[in-house]
VOGU-3710 file (C-alpha; in Angstrom, 3 decimals, decimal comma):
1> myyepennyy> -1,294/7,024/-1,093  -0,843/10,707/-2,590  0,396/10,472/-6,565  1,553/13,781/-8,023  -0,259/14,125/-11,658  1,815/14,366/-13,943  -0,160/17,052/-16,168  -2,973/18,967/-14,837  -4,708/21,363/-16,619  -5,864/23,946/-13,951
11> atpytrhssc> -8,556/26,362/-14,900  -11,723/25,554/-12,311  -12,465/24,270/-9,617  -13,176/20,025/-9,415  -16,552/19,337/-9,198  -17,151/15,295/-8,082  -20,972/15,512/-9,926  -21,783/16,099/-13,848  -22,050/19,263/-14,520  -23,616/21,533/-17,197
21> hknnkdktlr> -23,770/25,537/-17,797  -26,047/26,526/-20,642  -25,607/30,531/-21,126  -24,257/32,802/-23,496  -20,893/33,117/-21,326  -20,159/29,711/-20,201  -21,589/26,814/-22,332  -19,022/24,032/-20,719  -19,927/20,389/-19,475  -18,214/18,926/-16,486
31> vdgkgvitaa> -18,026/15,375/-15,475  -15,897/12,979/-13,381  -14,382/10,368/-14,957  -12,887/6,484/-12,996  -10,505/4,090/-14,408  -10,138/0,929/-12,422  -6,968/-2,286/-13,504  -5,777/-4,779/-11,317  -2,171/-6,097/-11,387  -0,161/-9,097/-10,217
41> pdtanvvlgi> 2,373/-7,169/-7,636  5,689/-8,148/-8,052  7,501/-7,442/-4,937  6,445/-8,188/-0,583  7,898/-7,357/2,476  7,433/-8,411/5,726  7,895/-7,392/9,009  9,890/-9,978/11,447  9,859/-9,192/15,339  12,581/-11,256/18,075
51> qteninlkta> 10,627/-10,433/21,693  13,258/-10,866/24,667  12,295/-10,570/28,359  14,701/-10,186/31,225  15,331/-8,988/34,061  18,319/-7,431/33,974  18,431/-5,304/30,571  21,868/-6,210/29,516  20,921/-10,316/29,688  17,649/-9,541/27,136
61> qnenaiiatk> 19,457/-6,792/25,229  22,082/-10,282/24,502  19,535/-12,478/24,043  18,170/-11,300/21,504  20,985/-10,579/19,484  21,562/-13,608/19,601  18,604/-14,606/18,387  18,075/-11,812/15,614  21,547/-12,774/14,174  20,558/-16,725/13,672
71> vinslkaigi> 17,244/-15,678/12,315  19,429/-12,539/9,843  22,063/-15,871/8,969  19,382/-18,122/8,160  17,050/-16,128/5,476  20,800/-15,128/4,348  21,393/-18,832/3,554  17,790/-19,037/1,838  19,293/-16,608/-0,719  18,002/-13,153/1,274
81> seknistdsy> 19,909/-10,618/-0,003  21,655/-8,331/3,080  20,570/-5,456/1,440  16,794/-6,094/1,388  17,187/-6,984/4,922  16,961/-3,656/7,572  15,769/-2,621/10,830  12,590/-1,699/11,408  12,214/-0,996/14,709  14,103/-1,629/18,613
91> iiepqydfvd> 12,291/-0,685/21,478  12,839/-1,368/25,133  10,230/-1,477/27,571  9,874/-1,987/31,461  7,345/-4,422/32,007  5,153/-3,959/35,037  2,894/-5,811/37,504  0,017/-4,428/39,340  -0,068/-5,889/43,413  -2,083/-4,432/45,963
101> grqifrsyrv> -2,787/-1,280/43,832  1,158/-0,855/43,379  3,349/-1,131/40,149  5,707/-3,535/40,755  8,999/-3,970/38,510  9,245/-7,132/36,634  11,476/-7,081/33,373  12,320/-5,211/30,446  10,878/-6,474/26,805  13,114/-6,180/24,123
111> tnnirvttkd> 11,470/-6,218/20,731  13,811/-5,796/17,313  11,679/-5,989/14,493  13,379/-6,651/10,936  11,843/-5,913/7,707  12,855/-8,568/4,746  11,725/-6,950/1,315  12,274/-10,140/-1,839  11,393/-9,541/-5,870  10,397/-13,636/-4,783
121> itnigqivdt> 7,173/-12,784/-3,759  6,005/-16,568/-3,863  9,098/-17,122/-1,427  8,034/-15,143/1,411  6,358/-18,231/3,245  9,337/-20,113/3,241  10,798/-16,785/4,909  8,275/-16,369/7,644  8,405/-20,031/8,306  12,349/-19,968/8,040
131> atvnganivn> 12,673/-16,768/10,192  10,287/-18,603/12,800  11,520/-21,307/13,046  14,982/-20,011/13,780  13,542/-18,233/16,900  11,823/-14,929/15,703  8,349/-14,875/17,524  6,397/-12,098/16,157  5,172/-11,461/12,696  3,745/-8,215/11,280
141> ninfflsdit> 1,579/-7,487/8,445  2,545/-8,727/5,116  2,789/-6,566/1,978  2,354/-6,871/-1,694  2,910/-3,844/-3,902  4,424/-2,880/-7,183  7,753/-1,371/-7,477  6,991/0,575/-10,206  3,241/1,896/-10,228  3,353/4,962/-13,225
151> pyyrkalnla> 2,868/2,421/-15,948  -0,511/1,061/-14,196  -1,187/4,144/-12,799  -1,377/6,049/-16,671  -3,571/2,937/-18,132  -5,937/3,682/-15,296  -5,832/7,541/-15,873  -6,652/6,512/-20,021  -9,678/4,207/-18,770  -10,358/7,394/-16,623
161> vedalikara> -10,256/9,921/-19,289  -12,700/7,410/-21,869  -15,401/7,367/-18,543  -15,563/11,239/-19,006  -15,770/11,503/-22,347  -18,482/8,616/-22,626  -20,067/10,401/-20,080  -20,222/13,536/-21,476  -21,476/12,394/-24,730  -24,444/10,576/-22,857
171> isnslgvild> -25,221/14,240/-21,608  -24,771/15,992/-24,320  -26,902/13,786/-26,214  -29,555/14,023/-24,142  -29,413/17,581/-24,215  -29,478/18,154/-27,713  -26,386/19,641/-28,013  -22,678/19,387/-30,091  -19,729/18,179/-28,242  -16,514/19,782/-28,708
181> eipitviegn> -14,548/16,446/-27,394  -11,435/17,917/-26,385  -11,926/18,647/-23,056  -10,654/22,090/-22,577  -9,358/21,666/-18,595  -8,756/17,997/-16,935  -7,800/17,928/-13,186  -6,185/14,806/-11,797  -7,400/13,144/-8,775  -5,527/11,101/-6,267
191> ydctppsgrn> -4,650/7,488/-7,075  -5,478/4,683/-5,309  -3,800/1,116/-5,259  -5,928/-1,323/-2,688  -3,736/-4,118/-2,204  -5,683/-8,177/-1,994  -8,696/-7,673/1,421  -8,143/-11,060/3,828  -3,676/-11,447/3,569  -2,599/-8,965/7,004
201> tlafaastpi> -3,551/-12,263/9,116  -0,941/-15,283/8,460  -1,926/-18,921/9,976  1,142/-21,114/10,756  1,573/-24,476/9,217  4,453/-26,418/8,744  4,653/-24,594/5,431  3,165/-21,301/6,178  0,915/-20,586/2,474  0,586/-17,082/1,651
211> ipgrltisas> -1,378/-16,060/-1,642  -0,965/-12,642/-2,780  -3,469/-11,826/-4,962  -4,151/-8,851/-7,199  -3,508/-5,210/-6,627  -6,199/-2,411/-7,690  -5,519/0,505/-9,442  -7,452/3,004/-10,094  -7,235/7,209/-10,978  -9,976/9,605/-11,358
221> inatfnye> -10,374/13,110/-13,221  -12,461/16,126/-13,767  -13,167/17,109/-17,526  -14,711/19,744/-19,024  -15,938/20,500/-22,315  -17,304/23,095/-24,718  -20,476/22,552/-26,182  -22,539/24,284/-28,356
//
């Protein structure tokens, strides 16, 4: 993921290490700062697939359409809005067997992948169960995320600035110099939002339990300070 920084002040090259220049022309100190926070996701999506196979392409498509309609209607019945159901991909693949080194046509495989998004993340297990009971035979990764990450990123960014200032103070104290605590440049790095680990494999049960966990949002900066 990439976040376009809101305010960048470009004056010096980005440096991944703390550095101190001590001469008459350039008395500056450059440090990295990092801030990390966690947050509960407020949105989830899942891709549900319907896969059919038949020697006749039209038959495979018709069978797929019937099942897909049943799955979509069942999701609407549990409160999923039509605007939150969309086609993710539709794939037709000829299938072959290899006999005595020869490729022999077997059938056509049709896969219709449907993406379902919900703001009620506690409902994601019911969505999976409902879809599979009604004919979906593929469940791809479930994703948990924030609909608006900006306020969380700003909190992490504040922590990154505080971290850089703490480091600058520590270095200047060690060197016995006086630090100007207002940075002359601040350069933001790319932000990172890490989803909870171990949530991508589903174990189906009578009622599929899916626990979203928490997201980790981090921000990084490089700050340059003057000192005397």
